[in-house]
Backbone as CSV, one residue per row, in Angstrom:
resi,resn,N_x,N_y,N_z,CA_x,CA_y,CA_z,C_x,C_y,C_z
1,UNK,-51.364,-67.890,115.095,-51.278,-66.638,114.380,-51.197,-65.497,115.407
2,UNK,-50.407,-64.495,115.114,-50.296,-63.313,115.973,-51.302,-62.275,115.497
3,UNK,-52.060,-61.738,116.434,-53.118,-60.771,116.143,-52.878,-59.489,116.928
4,UNK,-53.315,-58.364,116.378,-53.219,-57.086,117.082,-54.492,-56.292,116.826
5,UNK,-55.014,-55.686,117.892,-56.212,-54.868,117.722,-55.824,-53.393,117.579
6,UNK,-56.774,-52.552,117.199,-56.463,-51.123,117.022,-56.069,-50.480,118.355
7,UNK,-55.247,-49.455,118.309,-54.847,-48.761,119.540,-55.978,-47.872,120.054
8,UNK,-56.849,-48.450,120.860,-58.034,-47.756,121.368,-57.973,-47.461,122.860
9,UNK,-57.058,-48.090,123.574,-57.069,-48.073,125.036,-56.107,-46.997,125.546
10,UNK,-56.647,-45.993,126.217,-55.825,-44.888,126.733,-55.250,-45.238,128.096
11,UNK,-53.955,-44.964,128.277,-53.272,-45.120,129.565,-52.033,-44.234,129.521
12,UNK,-51.889,-43.417,130.529,-50.739,-42.509,130.621,-50.531,-41.695,129.346
13,UNK,-51.616,-41.115,128.879,-51.606,-40.212,127.731,-51.108,-40.851,126.432
14,UNK,-51.259,-42.169,126.327,-50.914,-42.903,125.112,-52.043,-43.861,124.797
15,UNK,-52.153,-44.226,123.519,-53.108,-45.265,123.139,-52.352,-46.585,122.997
16,UNK,-53.024,-47.668,123.371,-52.405,-48.987,123.415,-53.246,-50.002,122.646
17,UNK,-52.561,-51.007,122.129,-53.177,-52.153,121.458,-52.876,-53.411,122.261
18,UNK,-53.622,-54.468,121.938,-53.377,-55.786,122.522,-52.763,-56.674,121.449
19,UNK,-51.669,-57.316,121.796,-50.982,-58.263,120.916,-51.195,-59.650,121.496
20,UNK,-51.751,-60.573,120.704,-52.072,-61.913,121.197,-51.669,-62.967,120.172
21,UNK,-51.653,-64.204,120.631,-51.535,-65.366,119.749,-52.777,-66.210,119.947
22,UNK,-53.284,-66.770,118.867,-54.406,-67.700,118.998,-53.909,-69.141,118.927
23,UNK,-52.578,-69.323,119.028,-52.004,-70.665,118.994,-51.323,-71.041,120.298
24,UNK,-50.428,-70.159,120.814,-49.735,-70.494,122.059,-49.097,-69.247,122.671
25,UNK,-48.935,-69.299,123.963,-48.242,-68.212,124.672,-46.780,-68.196,124.253
26,UNK,-46.206,-69.349,123.974,-44.814,-69.413,123.529,-44.634,-68.661,122.211
27,UNK,-45.565,-68.848,121.274,-45.507,-68.120,120.010,-45.574,-66.608,120.269
28,UNK,-46.446,-66.196,121.171,-46.595,-64.789,121.501,-45.306,-64.210,122.083
29,UNK,-44.703,-64.922,123.051,-43.446,-64.451,123.653,-42.333,-64.367,122.613
30,UNK,-42.252,-65.348,121.742,-41.219,-65.363,120.701,-41.372,-64.151,119.769
31,UNK,-42.592,-63.894,119.339,-42.861,-62.754,118.455,-42.529,-61.444,119.163
32,UNK,-42.949,-61.318,120.412,-42.671,-60.093,121.176,-41.167,-59.889,121.332
33,UNK,-40.451,-60.917,121.705,-39.003,-60.820,121.874,-38.325,-60.439,120.562
34,UNK,-38.713,-61.089,119.482,-38.125,-60.810,118.166,-38.376,-59.375,117.708
35,UNK,-39.405,-58.739,118.272,-39.781,-57.398,117.837,-39.596,-56.329,118.906
36,UNK,-38.788,-56.649,119.913,-38.403,-55.647,120.901,-39.485,-55.214,121.866
37,UNK,-40.475,-56.062,122.094,-41.539,-55.741,123.044,-41.081,-56.179,124.434
38,UNK,-41.107,-55.253,125.362,-40.666,-55.503,126.735,-41.593,-56.505,127.423
39,UNK,-41.011,-57.469,128.100,-41.779,-58.515,128.787,-42.705,-57.928,129.858
40,UNK,-42.378,-56.731,130.342,-43.243,-56.106,131.350,-44.627,-55.783,130.782
41,UNK,-44.747,-55.761,129.460,-46.042,-55.503,128.834,-46.943,-56.717,128.757
42,UNK,-46.448,-57.879,129.228,-47.232,-59.113,129.170,-48.200,-59.171,130.346
43,UNK,-49.451,-59.504,130.043,-50.501,-59.547,131.064,-51.248,-60.876,131.037
44,UNK,-50.516,-61.968,131.095,-51.118,-63.290,131.247,-51.592,-63.950,129.967
45,UNK,-52.191,-63.171,129.054,-52.642,-63.740,127.784,-52.446,-62.770,126.617
46,UNK,-51.858,-61.616,126.896,-51.623,-60.617,125.853,-50.501,-59.670,126.265
47,UNK,-49.986,-58.970,125.286,-49.066,-57.863,125.544,-49.810,-56.574,125.248
48,UNK,-49.615,-55.571,126.097,-50.051,-54.226,125.778,-48.900,-53.572,125.028
49,UNK,-49.195,-52.999,123.858,-48.156,-52.345,123.068,-48.623,-50.937,122.697
50,UNK,-47.714,-49.966,122.784,-48.098,-48.594,122.471,-48.365,-48.413,120.980
51,UNK,-49.184,-47.426,120.697,-49.631,-47.137,119.337,-48.486,-47.050,118.331
52,UNK,-47.372,-46.466,118.733,-46.281,-46.267,117.782,-45.601,-47.567,117.343
53,UNK,-45.900,-48.702,117.972,-45.346,-50.001,117.583,-46.228,-50.739,116.567
54,UNK,-47.483,-50.330,116.455,-48.472,-51.119,115.716,-48.070,-51.360,114.264
55,UNK,-47.716,-50.325,113.532,-47.358,-50.513,112.119,-46.171,-51.455,111.952
56,UNK,-45.178,-51.319,112.818,-43.997,-52.194,112.750,-44.375,-53.646,113.026
57,UNK,-45.263,-53.866,113.990,-45.673,-55.225,114.321,-46.497,-55.847,113.188
58,UNK,-47.309,-55.037,112.535,-48.069,-55.536,111.380,-47.111,-55.899,110.252
59,UNK,-46.118,-55.062,110.018,-45.108,-55.367,108.990,-44.374,-56.665,109.324
60,UNK,-44.166,-56.924,110.611,-43.466,-58.138,111.053,-44.355,-59.378,111.011
61,UNK,-45.666,-59.194,110.751,-46.525,-60.360,110.595,-47.769,-60.408,111.462
62,UNK,-47.935,-59.473,112.388,-49.159,-59.458,113.189,-50.337,-59.092,112.284
63,UNK,-51.439,-59.772,112.478,-52.624,-59.555,111.657,-53.557,-58.585,112.391
64,UNK,-53.879,-57.443,111.759,-54.789,-56.501,112.409,-56.227,-57.017,112.390
65,UNK,-56.842,-57.021,113.570,-58.233,-57.458,113.722,-58.901,-56.533,114.741
66,UNK,-60.200,-56.644,114.856,-60.930,-55.845,115.841,-60.657,-56.366,117.257
67,UNK,-60.980,-55.543,118.218,-60.834,-55.969,119.616,-61.747,-57.149,119.926
68,UNK,-62.921,-57.152,119.359,-63.840,-58.289,119.551,-63.248,-59.582,118.991
69,UNK,-62.591,-59.452,117.838,-61.978,-60.629,117.218,-60.831,-61.147,118.079
70,UNK,-60.036,-60.249,118.649,-58.961,-60.667,119.560,-59.543,-61.497,120.698
71,UNK,-60.573,-60.984,121.331,-61.181,-61.685,122.457,-61.786,-63.014,122.022
72,UNK,-62.489,-63.017,120.908,-63.091,-64.260,120.413,-62.041,-65.327,120.146
73,UNK,-60.958,-64.922,119.479,-59.908,-65.889,119.128,-59.190,-66.400,120.373
74,UNK,-58.977,-65.521,121.362,-58.362,-65.980,122.621,-59.256,-67.004,123.312
75,UNK,-60.529,-66.708,123.377,-61.465,-67.648,124.030,-61.506,-68.982,123.298
76,UNK,-61.635,-68.931,121.972,-61.726,-70.177,121.193,-60.464,-71.010,121.289
77,UNK,-59.313,-70.363,121.442,-58.049,-71.098,121.535,-57.807,-71.664,122.931
78,UNK,-58.597,-71.211,123.908,-58.394,-71.657,125.283,-57.294,-70.892,126.005
79,UNK,-56.770,-69.838,125.397,-55.672,-69.070,125.997,-56.151,-67.891,126.841
80,UNK,-57.418,-67.554,126.798,-57.942,-66.412,127.552,-57.870,-66.708,129.040
81,UNK,-57.343,-65.759,129.782,-57.281,-65.878,131.242,-58.197,-64.839,131.869
82,UNK,-58.761,-65.194,132.997,-59.598,-64.251,133.741,-58.715,-63.160,134.344
83,UNK,-59.293,-61.983,134.610,-58.488,-60.885,135.173,-57.706,-61.271,136.426
84,UNK,-58.298,-62.028,137.325,-57.593,-62.429,138.555,-56.385,-63.305,138.226
85,UNK,-56.524,-64.193,137.256,-55.406,-65.038,136.836,-54.295,-64.193,136.223
86,UNK,-54.678,-63.199,135.395,-53.681,-62.333,134.759,-52.916,-61.534,135.805
87,UNK,-53.618,-61.010,136.812,-52.936,-60.249,137.881,-51.977,-61.147,138.656
88,UNK,-52.404,-62.368,138.948,-51.557,-63.293,139.695,-50.298,-63.629,138.899
89,UNK,-50.426,-63.881,137.614,-49.287,-64.196,136.779,-48.334,-63.006,136.655
90,UNK,-48.897,-61.805,136.575,-48.068,-60.618,136.434,-47.238,-60.369,137.681
91,UNK,-47.801,-60.648,138.857,-47.093,-60.396,140.102,-46.112,-61.512,140.459
92,UNK,-46.199,-62.633,139.776,-45.320,-63.785,140.086,-43.917,-63.581,139.549
């Protein structure tokens, strides 16, 4: 399932959400590609998406959940990566 948390994270004068899958990274990439999310927004286990995309992504099927729920579901699915792993994957 594709999940999205509220746009709470400020960066460069914009608020951002996290887009994740609790099933597979492949599902996440497919959903992001189908919905015009730039691959540069991928950070090892999630995509950062700007606030103005959130409603469109929910309409496309992303399920809105809390940030805690995003983290819990990533951990339970085994898809959560540590920050060092995410940085390494991003630079590769």
